[in-house]
KEVEXDO-74921 format. One record per residue (C-alpha): residue in three letters; y, z, x. Coordinates in steps of 0.2 Angstrom, whole numbers. Each point is the difference from the previous one (the first is absolute). Layout:
REM residues N
R ALA Y Z X;
...
END
This chain:
REM residues 348
R MET -11 60 -123;
R TRP 17 -4 8;
R PHE 7 16 9;
R LEU 18 3 4;
R ARG 5 -17 -5;
R LEU 18 1 6;
R ALA -5 2 18;
R VAL 2 -15 12;
R LEU -4 -1 18;
R SER 13 -12 7;
R LEU 2 -9 16;
R LEU 14 4 11;
R PHE -3 -10 16;
R THR 9 3 16;
R ARG -7 -8 15;
R SER 3 15 12;
R GLY -12 11 -10;
R ALA -13 -13 -5;
R ASN -17 -4 6;
R LEU -2 -19 5;
R LEU -15 -12 1;
R PHE -4 -5 18;
R ALA -10 -14 6;
R LYS -15 5 11;
R VAL 6 0 18;
R GLU -14 -11 7;
R ASP 3 -13 -13;
R TRP 18 0 1;
R ASN -1 -3 19;
R VAL -12 -15 -3;
R VAL 11 -8 -14;
R SER 16 3 10;
R ALA -8 -9 15;
R ALA -6 -14 -10;
R ALA 17 -3 -8;
R ARG 8 -2 18;
R ALA -14 -12 6;
R VAL 4 -17 7;
R ARG -9 -15 -6;
R PRO -8 -13 13;
R ASP 15 -11 -4;
R GLY 12 14 7;
R ASN 7 4 -17;
R LEU -2 17 -8;
R VAL -12 3 -14;
R SER 6 -3 -18;
R TRP 4 15 -10;
R GLU -4 1 -19;
R PRO 15 -5 -11;
R ASN 12 14 -6;
R VAL -5 8 -16;
R THR 14 -1 -13;
R GLU 4 14 -13;
R ALA -7 -11 -14;
R GLU -16 -3 9;
R LEU -2 18 5;
R ARG 1 4 -19;
R ASP -12 -14 -5;
R ILE -13 6 13;
R PHE 2 18 -6;
R ASP -2 -5 -18;
R ALA -16 -11 5;
R VAL -7 15 9;
R TRP 2 11 -15;
R VAL -8 -12 -11;
R GLU -15 -2 11;
R MET -1 19 2;
R ARG 0 2 -19;
R GLU -14 -13 -1;
R THR -10 12 10;
R CYS 7 16 -8;
R PRO 3 -6 -18;
R SER 6 18 -6;
R LEU 16 -3 10;
R PRO 16 -5 -10;
R ALA 3 -19 -2;
R MET 12 -9 12;
R ASN 12 -4 -14;
R THR 2 19 -4;
R ILE 3 6 18;
R SER 9 -14 9;
R LYS 18 5 -4;
R HIS -4 18 4;
R ILE -4 -3 18;
R ASP 13 -3 13;
R VAL -8 -12 13;
R GLY 10 -6 16;
R PHE 2 0 18;
R ASP 6 15 11;
R ASP 9 -8 15;
R ALA 0 16 10;
R LEU -19 -1 2;
R LEU -6 -7 16;
R GLN 16 4 9;
R PRO -1 8 17;
R GLY -3 19 0;
R ARG -10 10 -13;
R LEU -1 -14 -12;
R ASP -8 -13 11;
R ARG -18 -5 -6;
R VAL 5 6 -18;
R LEU -6 -13 -12;
R GLY 5 8 -16;
R TRP 1 15 -12;
R ALA -2 4 -18;
R ALA 5 14 -12;
R ARG -3 4 -18;
R THR 6 9 -15;
R GLU -11 13 -8;
R LEU -2 9 -17;
R LEU -6 18 -2;
R VAL -16 -2 -11;
R ASP -12 14 -4;
R GLY 7 10 14;
R LYS -1 -13 13;
R TRP 12 -13 7;
R GLN -7 -18 -5;
R GLY 6 -17 6;
R VAL 9 -9 -14;
R LEU -8 -17 5;
R ALA -18 6 0;
R THR -2 0 -19;
R ASP 7 -8 -15;
R ASP 2 17 -8;
R ALA 11 6 14;
R LEU 10 -16 0;
R ARG 3 0 -19;
R TRP 6 19 1;
R ALA 12 -3 15;
R THR 8 -15 -8;
R ALA 1 10 -17;
R MET 10 13 10;
R GLY 12 -13 5;
R TYR -6 -2 18;
R GLN 0 -17 8;
R HIS -4 2 19;
R PHE -18 4 4;
R GLY -3 -6 17;
R THR 8 -7 16;
R LEU -9 -11 13;
R ARG 8 -6 16;
R VAL -7 -11 14;
R ALA 7 -5 17;
R ARG 8 -17 -1;
R ARG -9 -8 14;
R PRO -13 7 11;
R PRO -6 -9 16;
R GLY -5 -17 -4;
R GLY 6 2 -18;
R TRP -9 5 -15;
R TYR -16 -10 -4;
R ARG -2 -3 -18;
R GLY -15 -5 -11;
R ASN -19 2 2;
R GLY -2 -14 14;
R THR -6 2 18;
R CYS 11 12 9;
R THR 0 6 18;
R ASN 13 10 10;
R ARG 11 3 -15;
R PHE 3 14 -13;
R ARG -4 -6 -18;
R LEU 13 4 -13;
R GLN -12 2 -14;
R ASP -10 13 10;
R THR 16 11 2;
R ILE 5 -2 -18;
R LEU -17 5 -7;
R HIS -1 15 11;
R GLU 18 6 -5;
R MET -5 -3 -19;
R LEU -14 13 2;
R HIS 14 12 5;
R LEU 11 -6 -15;
R LEU -15 5 -11;
R GLY -1 18 7;
R ILE -12 0 15;
R SER 9 12 11;
R SER 0 19 2;
R SER 15 12 -1;
R VAL -8 12 13;
R ARG 12 3 14;
R VAL 3 11 14;
R THR 14 13 -2;
R GLN 12 6 13;
R GLY -10 15 2;
R GLY -16 -11 4;
R ASP -9 3 -16;
R LEU -6 -13 -13;
R ALA 9 -1 -16;
R VAL -4 -12 -15;
R GLY 9 -5 -16;
R SER 17 -2 -7;
R PRO 10 12 -12;
R PHE 6 -1 -18;
R GLN 9 14 -8;
R GLY -5 13 12;
R GLN -18 -5 1;
R CYS -9 -11 12;
R TYR -12 -13 -5;
R PRO -12 -11 11;
R GLY -2 -19 -1;
R ALA -15 -7 -8;
R PHE -6 -6 16;
R ASP 2 18 8;
R ALA -10 7 -15;
R ALA -14 -11 4;
R ILE -3 5 18;
R THR -16 9 4;
R ASP -8 8 15;
R ILE -17 -6 7;
R ASN -9 11 -13;
R GLY 10 -8 -15;
R GLN 11 15 -3;
R LYS 18 -4 -5;
R VAL 13 5 14;
R VAL 16 -1 -10;
R SER 3 12 -15;
R ALA 10 -3 -16;
R LYS 14 10 7;
R CYS 1 -9 17;
R ALA -11 12 10;
R PHE -8 -9 15;
R ARG -17 7 4;
R GLY -4 -12 15;
R SER 6 1 18;
R ILE 5 -12 13;
R GLY -15 -9 7;
R ASP -11 2 -16;
R ARG -10 -16 -5;
R LEU 7 -3 -18;
R PHE -5 -13 -13;
R VAL 5 -8 -16;
R GLU -14 -7 -12;
R GLY -11 3 15;
R VAL 10 -12 12;
R GLU 6 9 16;
R LEU 19 0 3;
R TYR 8 -3 16;
R THR 5 14 12;
R ASP 4 0 18;
R ASN -15 1 12;
R ASP 8 16 9;
R GLY 3 9 -16;
R THR 19 -3 0;
R PHE 7 -2 -18;
R MET 11 -15 -2;
R THR 11 2 -15;
R GLY 0 -16 -11;
R THR -15 -7 10;
R SER -14 13 0;
R LEU -9 1 -17;
R SER 11 -15 -6;
R HIS -12 -14 7;
R LEU -19 -2 1;
R LEU -9 3 16;
R SER -11 -15 -1;
R GLU 7 -15 10;
R ASP -10 -11 -12;
R ALA 11 6 -15;
R LEU 16 -9 -4;
R LEU 10 16 0;
R THR -1 4 19;
R ALA 13 11 9;
R THR 7 -15 9;
R GLN -1 -19 -3;
R GLY -8 -12 11;
R ALA 2 -19 3;
R CYS -6 -11 -14;
R GLU -18 -4 -1;
R PRO -5 -19 3;
R ASP -10 -2 -16;
R GLY 13 4 -13;
R ALA 11 14 -7;
R ARG -7 17 -1;
R ARG -7 6 -17;
R LEU -2 17 -8;
R THR -16 8 6;
R ASN -12 11 -10;
R LEU 7 15 10;
R ASP 18 -4 -6;
R ALA -6 -2 -18;
R ARG -9 17 1;
R VAL 16 8 5;
R LEU 10 -9 -13;
R ARG -11 6 -13;
R ALA 7 18 3;
R LEU 17 -7 -6;
R GLY -8 -7 -16;
R VAL -1 -18 7;
R GLU -16 -9 -4;
R CYS -6 -14 10;
R ASP -14 -12 -2;
R PRO -14 4 13;
R GLY -5 -18 0;
R LEU 17 -6 6;
R VAL 3 12 15;
R SER -6 -3 18;
R ARG -15 11 4;
R VAL 1 10 16;
R SER -11 13 7;
R THR -1 17 -9;
R ALA -13 8 11;
R LEU -1 19 -2;
R SER 7 11 13;
R GLN -11 9 12;
R ALA 4 16 -9;
R GLY -7 -7 -16;
R GLY 17 1 -8;
R PRO 10 -14 -9;
R TYR 3 -17 7;
R THR 8 -2 17;
R ALA 3 -12 14;
R GLU 1 0 19;
R THR 16 7 8;
R GLN 15 -11 2;
R ALA 6 -4 17;
R ASP 17 -6 -4;
R GLN 11 14 -8;
R PRO 18 2 -6;
R VAL 10 15 5;
R SER 8 14 -9;
R ALA 13 -2 -13;
R SER 13 11 -8;
R ALA -2 10 -16;
R ARG 10 -4 -16;
R SER 11 12 -9;
R PRO 4 3 -19;
R SER 17 -1 -8;
R GLN 6 2 -18;
R THR 11 -14 -8;
R ARG 6 -1 -18;
R LEU -11 8 -13;
R LEU -16 -5 9;
R TRP -8 5 16;
R LEU 1 -14 12;
R VAL -11 2 15;
R MET -1 -10 16;
R TRP -17 -10 0;
R VAL -2 -14 12;
R VAL -18 -8 3;
R VAL -4 -5 17;
R TYR -8 1 17;
R ALA 9 7 16;
R LEU 17 4 6;
R ARG 1 -5 18;
R PRO -9 -14 10;
R THR -14 6 12;
END
């Protein structure tokens, strides 16, 4: 049954307090060098044409339609298109802490059965939110022009960033894949967001388990894990830093496996086509009520860990850096709480 139906977790984005999606350092350097290369005739290499606002919207819609073919339980494009704000953020890739930032995404959530749930993840949540009069359920922003320009389509691509890859990655955050676990000023780990004096975890938070399969987040936002623990959702290991440092907005909000779509940083495009959802991504989406066709996802290794626990992957070499926590605030008759889905606050 629906629970506390008047509660809405809304998105109040301010860049100074946000986590941001960075390109992998090594790939960024390779793509940047290729964009500055000189051809044998003495001319600079050609860049991809600029992406227009209309083209960006069309690509977003096409990626959603393709994702829904893989995960048919998702709402149809004609029911969600007008509720998602898609556009460019011209501050991204500028010198300073925003260089190498390819994009970001944020979502609106409903409090359902004691957990914050992404409005876009299910038809039920979408219908109830619209019945309440809400119209904005997600924001997605990308950089206007990375080095060499955005590559579009499924063709052969080298030394470029593929726009479809970035958008699909951000869509998973729009659906609800990310944790509210964060580091407090006192150095402790906190989780969840409040409503009427009580704290509630996110649906993704509530699905996190330890290596023994035990839940680490309680219904009242008690976090039973610690920095450096190996944690999982649906048996898939979540990303944490190699040295045990917890990175708010990055740790536990991505998958450890570099074979998954939802890695902690984005690499350059693969030459043989746009990236697809993997079986690891699909397993994690299942925790949010999203069902994907196992025959339509890319299959990657799910070898058991040496400890005999859930599925894991080799440690990542390229890591983002720490990000700041978010803070709640009260607005109108509803509690509106900061929630921005992303990756890292500063370049390495």
